[in-house]
C-alpha positions as CSV (number, residue, x, y, z in Angstrom):
1,M,9.4,-12.8,1.2
2,K,9.4,-13.3,5.0
3,G,5.9,-14.5,5.4
4,A,2.5,-14.8,3.7
5,W,-0.9,-16.0,4.9
6,A,-4.6,-15.8,4.1
7,G,-7.5,-15.5,6.5
8,P,-10.4,-13.4,7.7
9,A,-10.1,-9.7,7.0
10,R,-11.8,-6.4,7.6
11,L,-12.1,-3.5,5.2
12,E,-11.8,0.1,6.4
13,L,-12.3,2.9,3.9
14,V,-11.7,6.5,5.0
15,P,-13.5,9.3,3.3
16,H,-11.3,11.8,1.5
17,V,-12.1,14.8,-0.6
18,N,-9.9,13.8,-3.6
19,C,-10.7,10.1,-3.7
20,R,-14.3,9.0,-3.2
21,V,-13.5,5.2,-2.9
22,A,-15.1,5.2,0.6
23,D,-18.5,5.9,-1.1
24,L,-18.4,2.7,-3.1
25,P,-20.7,0.0,-1.8
26,V,-19.0,-3.1,-0.4
27,R,-21.3,-6.1,-0.1
28,K,-18.9,-8.7,1.4
29,V,-15.2,-9.2,2.2
30,L,-14.4,-12.7,1.2
31,Y,-10.9,-13.1,2.6
32,G,-7.6,-11.2,3.0
33,R,-4.0,-11.9,2.0
34,H,-1.2,-10.6,4.1
35,L,2.4,-10.3,3.0
36,I,5.6,-9.4,4.8
37,A,8.6,-8.8,2.6
38,D,11.8,-6.8,2.4
39,L,11.9,-4.7,-0.8
40,T,15.2,-3.2,-1.9
41,L,15.3,-0.6,-4.7
42,P,18.3,-0.4,-6.9
43,Y,20.7,2.5,-6.4
44,G,19.7,5.7,-8.2
45,R,21.9,8.5,-9.6
46,V,21.9,12.1,-8.5
47,L,20.7,14.4,-11.3
48,H,21.4,17.7,-9.6
49,D,22.9,18.3,-6.2
50,Y,21.2,21.4,-4.8
51,L,23.4,21.4,-1.6
52,A,26.7,21.6,-3.5
53,G,26.7,25.4,-3.6
């Protein structure tokens, strides 16, 4: 975790054909929480290498 803070926020919902979240009524935005973090995923394994002819 590099940083975290709370404060005033603004909500922007973009209309999309597959997800109708922007049509939901929002009465009031109370506050916002902002996080800055470095996330590292563990190493995976190759199941099939398509480039190895």
